[in-house]
N, C-alpha and C positions, 0 to 999 in steps of 0.2 A: 272219510273212509266209506267205501261202498257197502251197503247191506241190501240184499234183495228184498227182504221182508219190510224193512223201513221204507224203501222206495215204493213198494206196492201199497203200503198203508198210506203214505203221503199222497200218492196219486188218487187213491180211493177217497180220502178226505176231501181233496180238491174237487173231484168230480161230483161227489155227493152234495157239495155246496153249490156247484154250478147248476145242478138240476133242481135245486130249490128255487132258483130264479124262474120267473114266469116266461121262460124262453123254450126250454126243452121239456118234453114229457119224461116222466120217471123211467119209462121203458127204454129210453135212449142209453141209459147206463147198463152195460152188460158186464157181468163178473165171470171169471173163469170157473169151469168145473173143478172138482177137487184135485184132479190130476193135471190141471192146466189145459191151455189150448194146444193139444198135442199135434195139431196139423201145422203149426207155425214152423217154418223152416226157410229162413232167408239166407240166400247165398252170400258169402263174404263176411258173415258175422260169427264171432266166436261163441263158445258154449255159454259164457256168462250172459251175454246179451240175449241169446235165444232163450235161456232159462228165465230171464226177466220178462221178455215179451210173452212167454207162455203163461205167466202168472199175473200179468197186469189186467186191471179192468179197462174197459174202453167205452168211448161214446160213439154210438153208431145210429144213423138214421136208416129207416127201412128203404128209402129210395136213394137216388144218387146225388141228392142235394148236399151242399157243403154246410157244415155248422162251424161256429167259432167259439173260442174260449178267451179271446182278447181281440183287440183291434187287428183285423185282417190276419188273424192267426187261427189256423185250422188244426185240430188234434188229429193224429193219425191212428187209425184203427188197423191193427195187424192181424186181427182174429180171422179175417177172410183170406189171409195168405196171398193177397194180390201183390204184384210187383210195385214197390214203393221207390223206384229210382228217382232221385232228386238231383237238382242241378249241381250241388256241391257234395260229392261223395265224402264220407267220413270214415275213419279207421274202423277195423273190425270190432274194437271194444267200445265204440260209440254208436248211438242210434238217435234218430229224430223222434221226439215225442210229439212235436207239432211242426207245421211248415207255414211259411209266409204265403198268404194268398196273393199278395202283390208286394212291390218293393217297400210299401209302408208297413207291412206286417213283420212279425218276429218268428223265426224258427227257433225251437227249443231243442238243443242237442245234449243228450245225457251221456256222460263219460263214466263207464263202469269201472275203469281203473282208478279214477280219482273220486268217484262219488259226487260228481258236480253236474250242474246244468249251465250251459252257455246260451245267452240270448243273442242270437245272430240276426242282425238287422241290416238290410242292404243299404239303408240310408247312412250307415256308419254310426248309429247311435250307440253310446256306451262303449266305445272302443277304449282299450286300456293302454295304448301306445300312442306316441305322437303321430299326427295324421300323415306326415311325410313317410314315416316308417311303415305305417299301415298300407299306404298306397304302393310301397315298394315290395310288399309281400306278394307271392304268387296267389292268384285268386283262390286256389284250392286251400290255402293256408290262412286266409283272412278271418275265417270264423273263429280261429283260436285267439284272436286279439280282441274279442268282445267280452263284455262283463260275464264273469263266471262265479257261481255261488254254489255252496254245498246243496245237494239235491233236496233234502228235507227242509232246509231253511228257505230255499227258494219257493217250494210248493206251499209251505205253510204261510209264507208272506202273501202269495197270491190268494190263498184261501181266505186269509183275514180280510183282504180288501173286498172280496165279495161278501163276506159275512157282515161287514160294517157298511156295506153299500157305498164304499168309496168307488168301486166299479160296479156296473150293472149291465146285464144282458137282457135284451128285450126282443120279441119277435119282429121280423122284417115283413111287413105286409106284402111287399113285392115278391119276396122269396128268392131273389137272386141278386148279385152273384153268390151271396151267402144267405142263410136263413135267419140270421140274427143281426142285431146292431149293438154296438158297444158304447157305453157312456161312462164318463168319469166325473166325479165331483171336484177333482183336483186338477190343477194346471201344472203341478210340479211334483217331484218325488218327495220334497220336504213337506208339501201340503198333504200328500197321501199319508205320510207318517203321522202327522198331527190328527188327521181324521180317524186313523186306525185306533188312536189312543182314546177317542171319545167313549164315554160311558153310554148313557141313554141317548138314543138317536132322536134328535129334535127336527121339526119341520125346517125347511130351508127356503128362504125367500130371497130372490135376487132383485135388487133395486135397479131401476132405470138409471143408466149412467149417461147423462146428457152433458157432462163436463166438457166434452170435446166438440160439441155441436157448433160452438161459436169460434172455434180455432180456425182462423183464416189461413194459417200455414199448413193445415192438414189437407192433403190432396184428396180428391174425390175417391180414388182407389183405397187410400188408407181409411177414409171414413166408412166406406162400404165394408171393408174387412173388419173394422172395429165393431160395426153394428152386427155383422154376421157372427162374430165371437160372442157378443152379448145375447143374440138369439139362441145360439147353441147352449150357452150357460143356463139361460132361462128354461130351455127345454130339458136339460139334464136335471134341473130342480123339479120340474113337473114330473119327470119319471121317478125321481127319488121320493117325492111326496106321495105319489101314487102307491108305491110300496108301503109307506108308513100307514096310509089310510086303510090299506087292506091287511094290516096286522103284523107286518114284519117287525121282529123276527119270530116271536113266540106264538102268534095266533094268525098266521099268514093264510089268506084265502088266495091260493095261487091262480085258480082258474078265473075268478072275477078280476083279479089284478091283470091277468093276461088280456082279458077282453078289453079292459079300460086302456091298457097300454097300446093295443092295436088301434083303438080309436085315436089316441094321441099321435101315433106314428102316421096314420093316414091323414090326419089334419095337418101335421107338419109337412108331409109330402105335398099336400094341396097348396099350402101357403108358399112353399118353395117354388112350385110350378108357376104360381101367380106372380111371384117376384121376378122370376126369369122372364115371363111374358111381358111384364111392365118394363123390364130393362131392355128387352129386345122385341119391340112391338112388331117388327117385320118378320120375325121368325115363323109366324103362322103361315106366311105366304109360301114357305118351302116345305110344309107338311104334306 
């Protein structure tokens, strides 16, 4: 069942948790005046949607850079009343809370009739019908076949994942195509649930896995992909442990953690560039 106030409060809790991470400044979160964002007036949306949008908090950067709230997922700020035409139009009682930055991202579509959020992913993740049936749907209807959850349940679940550092957002030193980077300690939804249930957060150390190095049947491509996954997991552990060393959650020094994470990201970028150069020694000839 839809409730404007419950939806507003759930979004606010989520955004307040997001800005605790050493990614966005506190000023990025903007809350509506007492009478709401009275300038919002989006053509084609019903009164319930407009009333919600006028009372939602938003995340907004001062410049035109894109920020993220999940992997390749960009929150939409309606307070500036700009045109938000998206590839897949939705009914008058629905609205995008976030859009996918690429086909790997997730669009979040809120339905005010049902009080739900649908996770629309162009890769077909979390579809709720057989794939053949999904492919037969008109493109404009495919979003309806993705996983759908009651709004407050969905937002509270995402909030918990950021509170427990199952998911982490850090600044992107390059600054584009988006200003942040997303990391997860989990490789599956089941592992996410286990990590959310943890009490006290403990340091996380990833051991070297050399078990496949002597596997003669493993192709060179598979070996490189496995090693890349191991590097990514180690880096996620470094990010997580940096949060803990800077006092997360109760005595968190956000600015010092941010500075350290920027160092980590720059070092990661440098190592990746070096690996690419070693893998393609002739690439420099074309610079």
